C-alpha positions as CSV (number, residue, x, y, z in Angstrom):
1,M,0.0,0.0,0.0
2,K,2.8,2.4,0.8
3,T,4.4,1.6,-2.6
4,L,1.1,2.5,-4.3
5,I,0.8,5.8,-2.4
6,A,4.4,6.7,-3.2
7,A,3.8,6.0,-6.8
8,Y,0.6,8.1,-6.9
9,S,2.4,11.0,-5.1
10,G,5.2,10.8,-7.8
11,V,2.7,11.2,-10.5
12,L,1.1,14.2,-8.8
13,R,4.5,15.9,-8.6
14,G,4.7,15.6,-12.4
15,T,8.4,15.2,-12.9
16,G,9.5,12.7,-15.6
17,S,11.8,10.8,-13.2
18,S,9.0,10.5,-10.6
19,I,6.6,9.1,-13.2
20,L,9.1,6.6,-14.4
21,S,9.9,5.5,-10.9
22,A,6.2,5.2,-10.1
23,L,5.6,2.9,-13.1
24,Q,8.6,0.7,-12.2
25,D,7.2,0.4,-8.6
26,L,3.8,-0.6,-10.0
27,F,5.2,-3.2,-12.3
28,S,7.4,-4.7,-9.6
29,V,4.3,-5.1,-7.3
30,T,2.3,-6.8,-10.2
31,W,5.2,-9.2,-11.0
32,L,5.6,-10.1,-7.3
33,N,1.9,-11.0,-7.0
34,R,2.0,-13.0,-10.2
35,S,5.0,-15.0,-9.0
36,K,3.2,-15.8,-5.7
37,V,0.1,-16.9,-7.6
38,E,2.1,-19.2,-9.9
39,K,3.9,-20.7,-6.9
40,Q,0.6,-21.5,-5.2
41,L,-0.8,-22.9,-8.4
42,Q,2.2,-25.2,-8.6
43,V,1.7,-26.3,-5.0
44,I,-2.0,-27.0,-5.6
45,S,-1.3,-28.9,-8.8
46,V,1.1,-31.2,-6.9
47,L,-1.2,-31.6,-3.9
48,Q,-4.2,-32.6,-6.1
49,W,-2.2,-35.5,-7.5
50,V,-0.9,-36.6,-4.1
51,L,-4.4,-36.7,-2.7
52,S,-5.7,-38.5,-5.8
53,F,-3.0,-41.1,-5.4
54,L,-3.7,-41.5,-1.7
55,V,-7.4,-41.2,-1.1
56,L,-9.4,-40.7,-4.4
57,G,-10.0,-44.4,-4.9
58,V,-11.2,-45.1,-1.3
59,A,-13.2,-41.9,-1.2
60,C,-15.1,-42.6,-4.4
61,S,-15.7,-46.2,-3.3
62,V,-17.3,-44.9,-0.1
63,I,-19.4,-42.3,-1.9
64,L,-20.6,-44.8,-4.5
65,M,-21.7,-47.3,-1.8
66,Y,-23.5,-44.5,0.1
67,T,-25.2,-43.4,-3.1
68,F,-26.9,-46.9,-3.2
69,C,-28.7,-45.9,0.0
70,T,-30.0,-42.6,-1.4
71,D,-32.5,-41.4,-3.9
72,C,-29.7,-41.3,-6.4
73,W,-29.2,-45.1,-6.3
74,L,-29.7,-45.3,-10.1
75,I,-26.5,-43.4,-10.7
76,A,-24.5,-46.0,-8.7
77,V,-26.3,-48.9,-10.5
78,L,-25.4,-47.4,-13.9
79,Y,-21.8,-46.9,-12.9
80,F,-21.4,-50.4,-11.6
81,T,-23.0,-51.8,-14.7
82,W,-20.5,-49.8,-16.8
83,L,-17.7,-51.1,-14.5
84,V,-18.7,-54.7,-15.2
85,F,-18.6,-54.3,-19.0
86,D,-15.4,-52.2,-18.8
87,W,-13.5,-54.3,-16.3
88,N,-10.9,-55.6,-18.7
89,T,-10.1,-52.3,-20.4
90,P,-7.1,-51.5,-18.2
91,K,-5.5,-54.9,-19.2
92,K,-5.6,-53.8,-22.8
93,G,-3.8,-50.5,-22.3
94,G,-6.7,-48.5,-21.0
95,R,-8.2,-45.4,-22.5
96,R,-5.6,-42.7,-22.8
97,S,-6.7,-39.1,-23.4
98,Q,-4.3,-36.6,-25.1
99,W,-6.5,-33.9,-23.7
100,V,-6.0,-35.0,-20.1
101,R,-2.2,-35.6,-20.7
102,N,-1.9,-32.0,-22.0
103,W,-3.8,-30.3,-19.1
104,A,-2.1,-27.1,-18.0
105,V,-2.1,-28.4,-14.4
106,W,0.7,-30.8,-15.3
107,R,2.9,-28.0,-16.4
108,Y,2.5,-26.4,-13.0
109,F,3.2,-29.8,-11.5
110,R,6.5,-30.0,-13.6
111,D,7.6,-26.5,-12.7
112,Y,7.1,-27.0,-8.9
113,F,10.1,-29.3,-8.5
114,P,11.1,-28.8,-11.5
115,I,11.0,-32.1,-13.4
116,Q,12.8,-32.7,-16.6
117,L,13.3,-35.6,-19.0
118,V,16.7,-36.2,-20.6
119,K,16.9,-38.3,-23.8
120,T,20.3,-39.9,-24.6
121,H,19.4,-42.1,-27.6
122,N,16.7,-42.4,-30.2
123,L,14.1,-45.2,-30.0
124,L,12.9,-47.1,-33.1
125,T,9.2,-47.2,-33.7
126,S,9.5,-50.7,-35.1
127,R,10.5,-52.0,-31.7
128,N,8.8,-52.4,-28.4
129,Y,10.5,-51.5,-25.1
130,I,10.4,-52.1,-21.4
131,F,11.8,-49.1,-19.4
132,G,13.2,-50.0,-16.0
133,Y,12.5,-46.9,-13.8
134,H,14.7,-46.3,-10.8
135,P,14.4,-45.5,-7.9
136,H,10.8,-45.8,-6.8
137,G,10.9,-43.0,-4.2
138,I,7.7,-42.6,-2.2
139,M,5.3,-42.0,-5.1
140,G,7.3,-42.2,-8.3
141,L,6.5,-38.5,-9.1
142,G,9.1,-38.3,-11.9
143,A,7.7,-41.4,-13.6
144,F,4.2,-40.0,-13.5
145,C,5.1,-36.5,-14.8
146,N,7.4,-37.7,-17.5
147,F,5.4,-40.7,-18.9
148,S,1.8,-40.1,-18.0
149,T,1.6,-36.5,-19.0
150,E,3.0,-34.4,-21.8
151,A,4.5,-31.8,-19.4
152,T,8.0,-32.7,-20.3
153,E,7.1,-33.5,-24.0
154,V,7.8,-37.2,-24.0
155,S,5.9,-37.6,-27.3
156,K,8.1,-35.0,-29.0
157,K,11.3,-36.4,-27.6
158,F,10.4,-40.0,-28.6
159,P,8.1,-39.5,-31.6
160,G,6.0,-42.6,-32.5
161,I,6.5,-44.2,-29.0
162,R,3.5,-44.8,-26.8
163,P,4.5,-44.8,-23.1
164,Y,2.5,-46.9,-20.6
165,L,3.3,-46.4,-16.9
166,A,2.6,-49.7,-15.1
167,T,1.3,-49.5,-11.5
168,L,-0.5,-51.7,-9.0
169,A,-3.5,-53.6,-10.5
170,G,-5.5,-52.9,-7.3
171,N,-5.8,-49.3,-8.3
172,F,-7.9,-50.2,-11.3
173,R,-10.6,-51.8,-9.1
174,M,-11.3,-48.4,-7.5
175,P,-14.2,-46.4,-9.1
176,V,-13.3,-43.1,-10.8
177,L,-9.6,-43.5,-9.9
178,R,-9.3,-46.1,-12.6
179,E,-10.7,-43.7,-15.2
180,Y,-8.3,-41.0,-14.1
181,L,-5.3,-43.3,-14.3
182,M,-6.2,-44.8,-17.7
183,S,-6.6,-41.3,-19.1
184,G,-2.9,-40.7,-18.6
185,G,-1.9,-44.0,-20.2
186,I,-1.3,-45.8,-16.9
187,C,-2.0,-49.6,-16.9
188,P,-1.8,-52.5,-14.4
189,V,1.7,-54.0,-13.8
190,N,0.7,-57.7,-14.4
191,R,1.6,-60.3,-16.9
192,D,-1.7,-60.2,-18.8
193,T,-1.4,-56.5,-19.5
194,I,2.2,-56.6,-20.5
195,D,1.7,-59.6,-22.7
196,Y,-1.1,-57.8,-24.5
197,L,0.7,-54.6,-25.1
198,L,3.9,-56.3,-26.3
199,S,2.2,-58.9,-28.6
200,K,-1.2,-57.5,-29.7
201,N,-0.8,-53.8,-29.8
202,G,1.6,-53.3,-32.6
203,S,5.1,-51.8,-32.2
204,G,6.3,-48.5,-30.7
205,N,5.0,-49.4,-27.2
206,A,7.1,-48.5,-24.1
207,I,6.1,-50.0,-20.8
208,I,7.6,-48.2,-17.8
209,I,8.0,-50.6,-14.9
210,V,9.2,-49.2,-11.5
211,V,11.3,-52.3,-10.9
212,G,12.1,-51.8,-7.2
213,G,8.4,-51.5,-6.3
214,A,7.2,-51.3,-2.7
215,A,10.3,-52.9,-1.3
216,E,12.4,-50.1,-2.7
217,S,10.1,-47.4,-1.4
218,L,10.8,-48.5,2.2
219,S,14.4,-47.5,1.9
220,S,13.7,-44.2,0.1
221,M,15.3,-41.2,1.8
222,P,17.1,-38.0,0.9
223,G,20.8,-38.4,0.0
224,K,20.5,-42.2,-0.8
225,N,21.0,-43.7,-4.2
226,A,20.0,-47.3,-3.9
227,V,17.9,-49.6,-6.1
228,T,16.3,-53.0,-5.4
229,L,17.3,-54.9,-8.5
230,R,19.6,-57.8,-7.8
231,N,16.8,-60.4,-7.5
232,R,14.2,-58.6,-9.7
233,K,14.4,-60.6,-13.0
234,G,10.7,-61.0,-14.0
235,F,10.8,-57.9,-16.3
236,V,13.9,-59.4,-18.1
237,K,12.0,-62.6,-18.7
238,L,9.1,-60.7,-20.2
239,A,11.4,-58.8,-22.4
240,L,13.0,-62.0,-23.7
241,R,9.6,-63.7,-24.4
242,H,8.5,-60.8,-26.5
243,G,11.8,-59.5,-27.9
244,A,11.3,-56.1,-26.3
245,D,14.4,-54.0,-25.8
246,L,15.3,-53.0,-22.2
247,V,15.9,-49.3,-21.5
248,P,17.6,-48.4,-18.1
249,T,16.1,-45.2,-16.7
250,Y,17.4,-43.3,-13.6
251,S,15.6,-40.4,-11.9
252,F,18.1,-38.2,-10.1
253,G,16.3,-36.5,-7.2
254,E,13.4,-38.9,-6.8
255,N,14.4,-39.8,-3.3
256,E,14.8,-36.1,-2.2
257,V,11.2,-34.9,-2.2
258,Y,9.9,-36.7,0.9
259,K,11.4,-37.7,4.2
260,Q,10.2,-40.9,5.9
261,V,10.7,-42.9,9.1
262,I,12.9,-45.8,8.2
263,F,12.2,-48.9,10.4
264,E,15.1,-51.2,11.0
265,E,15.1,-54.8,9.9
266,G,13.5,-56.9,12.6
267,S,11.5,-54.1,14.1
268,W,7.7,-54.3,14.5
269,G,7.3,-51.4,12.0
270,R,9.2,-53.2,9.3
271,W,7.3,-56.4,10.1
272,V,3.9,-54.6,9.5
273,Q,5.2,-53.1,6.3
274,K,6.4,-56.4,4.9
275,K,3.0,-58.1,5.7
276,F,1.2,-55.3,3.9
277,Q,3.6,-55.7,1.0
278,K,3.1,-59.5,0.8
279,Y,-0.7,-59.7,1.1
280,I,-1.9,-56.3,-0.3
281,G,0.9,-55.4,-2.8
282,F,2.0,-52.1,-1.2
283,A,4.0,-51.1,1.8
284,P,2.6,-48.3,4.0
285,C,5.2,-45.6,4.7
286,I,5.3,-43.0,7.4
287,F,6.5,-40.0,5.4
288,H,6.1,-36.2,5.2
289,G,6.8,-33.3,3.0
290,R,6.1,-29.6,3.5
291,G,2.9,-27.8,4.4
292,L,0.4,-26.3,2.0
293,F,1.3,-22.7,2.9
294,S,4.7,-22.9,4.3
295,S,7.9,-25.0,3.6
296,D,8.7,-24.7,7.4
297,T,5.8,-27.0,8.4
298,W,5.1,-30.6,7.8
299,G,2.4,-31.8,5.3
300,L,1.8,-34.0,2.2
301,V,3.2,-31.6,-0.3
302,P,6.6,-32.9,-1.5
303,Y,9.6,-30.7,-1.1
304,S,10.5,-28.6,-4.1
305,K,13.7,-30.5,-5.2
306,P,14.7,-31.0,-8.9
307,I,13.9,-34.4,-10.4
308,T,15.8,-35.3,-13.6
309,T,14.9,-38.5,-15.4
310,V,17.6,-39.8,-17.7
311,V,16.5,-42.4,-20.3
312,G,19.5,-44.5,-21.3
313,E,20.6,-46.5,-24.3
314,P,18.3,-49.5,-25.2
315,I,19.7,-53.0,-24.9
316,T,18.7,-55.1,-27.8
317,I,16.9,-58.2,-26.6
318,P,16.3,-61.3,-28.8
319,R,12.9,-63.0,-28.8
320,L,13.0,-66.4,-27.0
321,E,9.7,-68.2,-26.5
322,R,11.1,-70.2,-23.6
323,P,14.1,-68.3,-22.1
324,T,16.3,-70.4,-19.8
325,Q,17.5,-69.1,-16.4
326,Q,20.9,-68.7,-18.0
327,D,19.4,-66.4,-20.7
328,I,17.6,-64.4,-18.0
329,D,20.7,-64.0,-15.8
330,L,22.8,-62.9,-18.8
331,Y,20.6,-60.1,-19.9
332,H,19.8,-59.1,-16.3
333,A,23.6,-58.7,-15.7
334,M,23.8,-56.6,-18.9
335,Y,20.9,-54.4,-17.7
336,V,22.4,-53.9,-14.2
337,Q,25.8,-52.9,-15.8
338,A,24.0,-50.5,-18.2
339,L,22.1,-48.9,-15.3
340,V,25.3,-48.4,-13.2
341,K,27.0,-46.9,-16.2
342,L,24.1,-44.5,-16.9
343,F,24.2,-43.4,-13.2
344,D,28.0,-42.8,-13.3
345,Q,27.9,-40.9,-16.6
346,H,25.3,-38.4,-15.4
347,K,25.7,-38.2,-11.6
348,T,28.0,-35.1,-11.5
349,K,25.7,-33.2,-13.8
350,F,23.0,-33.3,-11.2
351,G,24.8,-32.4,-8.0
352,L,26.4,-35.7,-7.0
353,P,30.1,-36.1,-6.3
354,E,32.3,-38.2,-8.5
355,T,32.7,-40.6,-5.6
356,E,29.0,-41.4,-5.3
357,V,28.2,-45.0,-6.0
358,L,24.9,-46.5,-7.0
359,E,24.0,-49.2,-4.4
360,V,22.4,-52.3,-6.1
361,N,20.5,-54.5,-3.6
């Protein structure tokens, strides 16, 4: 307010220098407000996805069941009927929407961290691919932004390639959430879906699998670069059965955006997490980010830390109908070596020291 009064007084005095100074003050106030508004839009865009990820499915299930007990029961019946007929759509790649993938909200989401996608090699549209995404982090925010939206222009960087981010099949049993996920090109991470996309959906498909899964998320913490990969060989077997090339992908900064309580092996907390992982498919984490209005408070909004996803060189995989364990071990070893090499080549570009080593568990 004082700035506006000073600017108005300068205009009244009528001197050229005062008028110029007043205009500069006015523009600086406008720009400051716009900057604050954009930052809040970025925070809101990230929070809406976090809440969607955590509670949308459960909330919509409860609302739908409640609707059965109201005068609007017909809406619930119609949706459940639709659900029965549409049940297998996620297994066939879903129903992606370019309109949803290009929403402006995803650009605010990208700019909050910010998130960027780095391409190192071209991908042939005549081939299919399985991207191994590392590390999982708490929510795989880099994987979502880069491959389920067009915020980082994945379709322009890899023309002719259709990315499918694979996630827990249980998410597609949740009303409304399943539609939201499918619109971004997200599909279930199960054998039926991957077999369909790699054998009956033509070429140019890229399935992004967060290989470490729930087990890797349990060790996610700032400053740690570790992947759960040594005994994860199922994705290599799938690649061999379909002749899909493997593409190592590492996301620098994925572990930096949330802090979590790490339970030691043998503790009751880790026991509970492992039971959830075994029987339900995910491991509950006790984590926190920043608050909605202040970075000095705790909340669900992730910390604003850069996430850079580097897509490595594809490893050519032969098609073997019945790959032996020796075949699987050979190409798994090649993949691990390629991932470590990718990490070492790019780590210093994104703030890590030359001595930093990727821990493969």
